[in-house]
N, C-alpha and C positions, 0 to 999 in steps of 0.2 A: 827221912833225909832226902832231899831232891837230888837226883843224879847229876843233872846240870841245871843251871838257872833258867827260869822262864824269862825269855827275852822278847819274843814276838808272839802276839796273840793271833795265831793262825785261825782260830775259830771265827774271830771278827772278820778277817780277810775273806774267809770262805763264804760266810753268810753275806757279806757285801757283794760278792760275785753271784749270789743267787743260787748257791750250790746245795743247801741243806736246810731242811726244816723238820723239826720233830725227830722221830725215830724211824723214819722211812726214807730209804734212798731215793733220790730224784734223778732226772737225767744228768749225765756227767758234764762237768766243765771241760772246756777244751784244754788240752795240754796237761802237764803234771802239776800237782798242787805243791809248788815250792821246791820240788826236787829235780835233779838232772839225771839223765842217763849216764851210763858208764863212760861215754865219750865226753861228758861235760857240756853237751849241746843243750840249748833251751830256746829253740827257734819258735817264736809264737805263731809263725805261719805254717809250721809243720803239723799236719794232722796226726793225732795219735792213732794207734791201731784200733779197730772197732771194739767197742765195749759192749759185750752182750750181757752184762750183769748189772747195768745201771738202773733198770726198771724193776728190780726185785724188791718186793714189799716184805717187811719183817716186823715182828713185835719183840719186845724185850721183857723177860720175866725174871723176877728175883727168885733164886732157888733156895738160898739160905743167907742169913745175915750174921753179923757179930764177929767176923774174923778180924784178927789183928795183923795187918800187913801180910796178907797171903802172898805167896811167892811162886809156888809150883802147883800144877794140876796134872793128875794122871788117872785115867780110867782103868779099872780092873777088867781085863778081858772076860767076856761071858759072864759078868757079874752085874754090871750096870752101875756100880758104886764108884765114887770118885775120891781119890786121895788128894788132900789139900795140905800143903805146908804153910806154916805161919812163921815169919822171920824171928820172933822171939824164942822159938824152939818147939812149937807144938806141931804135931801131925794129927790130922783128923780124917775120918772116913765119912763122906757125905752121901746120903741116898737121895738122888734127884727126884725119885718118885714121890717122896713125902717131905723132903727138906730136913730130915733128921740128921744130926751130926753126932758122931761118937769119937771120943778121944782115942788115939792109938798109943798104947804104952810102948816104951822101949826106944824112943828117939834119943839121939846123943846129946851131950852137953855142947852148947854152941857159944861162939863169941858173937853176941847179939849187940854189936855197936856199929854205928855208922851204916854202911851198906852190908854189914855182915850179919850172920845168923843162920837159921835153917832155911835153905834156899830151894833147890830143885828136887824133883822126885821122878823116878822112872821105874817101870815094872819090867821084870825079866820077860823077854819075848815068848818064853815057853810057859808062862804062868797059865794055869795053876800047877802044872806038873813040876815046874821049878818056882816055888812061891817067893823068891827073893824080891824085895823092894829096895831100890837104891836111892840114897839121899846124898845130895851135895850140901856142904855146910862149911862155914868158917869156924875154926876152933883155935884157941890159944895154944901156945907151946906147952903150957902147963897141963892142958887136957888132951894132948896129942901123943900118940905112940912114937912119933918121930921128933918130939920137941926137946929132947935132952940137949942142954947147952944153948938152946935158942931162946929168943924172945919175940914177942909180937904174935901174929896170927897168920893163917893161910887157909887156902881152900882144901877141903877134904872130900873124899868119896868113900861112902860106907854102905853096907847092906845088911839086912836081916831078913829072916823068913817071916812072912806075914801069916799070923794065926788069927783067923777071923773070930774064933771062939777061944780066946786065951783064958787066963786065970779070971774066974768070976764071970765068964761069958763075954768079956770085952775084948776087942781086937788088940793085938800087940805085935811088935817086931821082936821075934825071938832071936837071940844070939847076935844082935847087931854088933858089928865091928868095923873099924876103919880099914878100908882096903887099899887106899892110895892117898898119899899126902903130897901136895904140890909144893916143891921147895924152890927157893928158900922162904922162911918166915919173914914177914916184914912188920915193922912197927907203924902200921897205918890201918885204918878201918875202911879203906876204899878199894874199889875195883877188884872184887873177887870173881867176876865173870859168873861162872857156875851153872850154865845150862847143861843138861845131860839128856842124851837120846841114844837109843840103840839103832845101829845101821842095819842094812839088809843082810849083812854077813854075820850078824849077831855080836859085833864088837860094840863096846860102849864108848861113845864120844862125849867128852866133857870139855867145856871152855873154862879157861883161867884168865883173869884179867892181869893187867900189868902192875897192879897194886899202886897205881898213881905215881909211877916213876916219872919224874919231870926232867930227867937228863935226856933232852930231846936230841940225841945224836946217835951215831953208829954203835955206841956202847950201851945203849938202852937195853933193859932186860928183854924186851920183845924181840930184839935182834940177836940176842945171845942165846944160842941153842943149847948151851950147857945147863940151863935152868928150865923149870916148867912154867914160868910166868909168861903172860901175853901170848898164849898158845892154845891150839886145839889138841887135846890129848886123845889117844885111841888106846883103850884098855880091853883086856879080856874080861868076861863076866866075873872072874875071880879077882880083878883089880890089878893084874900084872900088865906091864907094857906089852902091847900086842907084838908077837914075834915078827910080823910082817910090816912093822912100821918103817918109815923111810930112813931113819937115822940110827937103827939098832947096831949097825956095823961101824959107826963113827964114834971113836972113843971120846971125842970132845963134845958130843951132843947127848941130850937126855933121850933115853930110849922111848919114852911115852909120846914124844912130840909127833903129831901128824901134820900140822901146819903152824905157822908162827907169824910174827909181825902184826899181832892183834893188840888193840887197846883194852876194850872191855866188852866182850861179846855176851849179851844177855838174851839172845834169841837164837834158836837153832831148830831146824826141821829137815826131814828127809823128803825130797821131792819124789814121790812114788813113780811118776812117769819115767824117770831116768835113774832112780836109786841114788841120786846125787845129794850131798849134804850142803845145806845153805845156812848162812848165819846173818844176823844183823848185829852191828856193834856201834857203841857210842864213840863219837868223835870228841874233840876238845871243845872249841867254840864252833858249834855245828860240825860239819864234816862227818855226820853219821853215815853208815854204809850198809848196803846189802851185798853180801859176797857169796859166790858159788865156790865152795871149798875144794881145793885140789890137794892131793897127796904131795907133801914136801913144799907146798906153796908158801911164799913169803908175801904177806899182804900189806907190807910197807911201813906200818907204824913203828917209830915216828919219822922215818927218813923219807917217807912219801905220804902225803895226806892232803885232803881237801878242806881241812879245818884251819881255823886261826887260833891264836893264843887267846885265852879267856880275857874278855874285856877289851880286845883290840881288833884291828883289821889286819894284823900281821900274820901271814901264813906260818904255820908250824914248820912246814917243809915244802919242797917242790911237789907239784901234783903227781899222781901216779903215772900220767902219760909222759912225764919228763924223765922217767927211769925205765930201763929195759930189764931190770932184775927184780921187779915186784909185780904182783897181780893186782890189777885195778878192780874196784868194785863194779858190780853190774848196775848199781844205782847208788846215788849219794845225794846228800843235801849240803851244798857248799856254804862256806862262811857267809853270813848275812841272810840266809834263807829262813832262819828260825829253827831249822833242824828237825830231827825226828828221833829223839832219844828213845831207843827201842827196848822192849822187854817182852819176851814171849812171842812165838811165831808157830804157825802151822800151815801146811798146804792142805787146802780143802779137798776132800775126796768123798764127801757124804752124799746122801740122797735127798736131804731136805731142800737143798738149793742147787738144782742141777746146773743153773747158769754160772755158778761160782766154782764149779769143779776145775781143779788145776790152779786156782788163784792162791796167792800167798796172803795170809792174814797175819799182821804183826801189830802188837800193842805199842803204844807210845806213851811216855810218862809226862813230861812237861807239856807236850802239845795236847794231851788229854783226849784221845780218840782211838778207835780201832782202824788201822789202815788196811786197805785192800789193794792188791797189786796183781795185774795180769802179767803173765810171763810167756814170752814167745821165743823159742829157740832153747839151746842147751848151754850149760856151763858159762864160761866167761864171756861168750858171745851172745848170751840171752839178752833180749830186750824186755826191760821191766818198766811198767807204766803204773804210776799211782792213780787210783780212781777215787771217787767220792768217799769221804770218811764215813764210818759207821759210829753210832753212839756219840756223835760230836756234841750233842746237846746235854750230855750227862755230867760234864765236869769231872770225869773219872780218869785217874791215872791207871792205865791198863798195864797190869803186871804179867799176866799169864793168859794163854789161849789154848783151848783144847777142843776137839770134836768128839761128841758122844758117838761111839761106834754104831749103836743100834738105830739111832734116830737121825744122825747127821746134824743135830743141833750144835751150835757153836757156844762154848762156855768161856767166860772171861772172869778173871780174878782182879779185883780192884785194889790198888795199893793205898790203903788208908788204915787208920788206927781202929776204926769200927766199920768194917767193909763187907759188902755183899759178894757172893758169887752169883753171877747172872747168866742167863742163856738167851741166845737169839734163835727165834723160831719163825716159821713162815706165818705171815699175816693171814 
C-alpha cells in the first residue's frame, strides 16, 4: 500500500535539470530539490552551502533478494550479520558476506493489513552481553496483552533474547513478549509510525503515528497528551515509561511521551555529533518534515502544518511560523512540491565515504530515491540542504537505511513484494 499517492514525478524533473545519470552522483544542482528550509524560503538566487559530497562515485550491489516488503534493518554489533523484518511477519538474519538468509523463529503474531505488520527492529546497545532484540509491530486487540474490551489494532513494542544457535541450530528469539502497547487501539490499518532507536543514554525511542485521525483541530489525538498516539515515546529497555520523561508528573498526560504533535514519523536517527534525536515524518498532501526532536516539544500536527488536504490546495492548518507554541521543522516540502514521503534514516559516520560523514540519508517512498542532506548547525536552528538523489534510476521505494559498522557501506531495503536488500559501495 502506498503511504501517500504519487502526484509529481520528481525523477523526470531532476533529469530534465541535468542532475542525475545512472548510479553515480554528479555535480549538484543549485538550491534544494523541491524542498524548503525551516523558514520556508526558496530563493533561487541564494547559493546553498558548499557541497563537498557531490563528486562521490559509488556502485550498487544486490546483497540478497526475495524479501516481502522488508521494513527494518539492524546490524548485530561485532557479528556483521543483519536483521531484516518483513511486514507480513517474518524476521530474517542476512549474512552480507555470502548473501545467505536464515529465518529467525519466535517473532510475534502481527496485524499485517494496510500499513501494519512486523515493522522496525533494534538491537540492545549492550549486545551481545544483553542479547535482546526489539521489534515494533502492529497487533490486533485479540492478539494483544492489553486488548481486553478493545477492538482494532495498535503499535506494540516487544523484545526477545536472540539465540543464534537455537533449536535445531537455527536462530530464534527466545522468550519474546510485548513490553509496551500504545493506546488506544483504533479500527484502522494506517499510520502506525513505528521507528525504534536507542538514544545515547540507553533509552529506547519509538514513534507512533496518529492512526489517520482526520479530526484536524485542537482535539486531535496528536495534540492530546493523554494518549500515546502521534508521539515519540521514550522507554526503558524493559519497556516502561522512562522515569525522566517530561510529563511523568502530569496526571493528564501519558508517562511515555517524549514529544508530540506528530502525524506519522517513519524515520528516526541519532546525530552522533550532538547526540540529538532527529525524525522524518509524513505530511498530508505533501508537508513532509525533517524535525530535530526536543524533550516535551509540540511539533504542531495538525494545528500547524505545511501540508494541504489530500487532492486540494487548501492548507490543513496555518504554517508553523504562524504559531509560537509549536516547533517548526528544520526542513519541509510544502504543498505542491511533490513531497518526500519518508521511511528510514541514518546519519552517516562510516569510513567508506569520508565526504559524506555527518550527512543525513533518508529513504523516500512515492518519490523513489535515497535522499542525502547536509546539516549545518544544531537543533531547531540547523540548516538542512537536500543534495542530489542517490539510486534515482532504480524505481525503488526506499523503506529502510542502515550503515554497516565495519565497512561503512550503506544498506537499503526496498519496499516491494519481491524485494532486494542492496548496498552502496565506493566505485
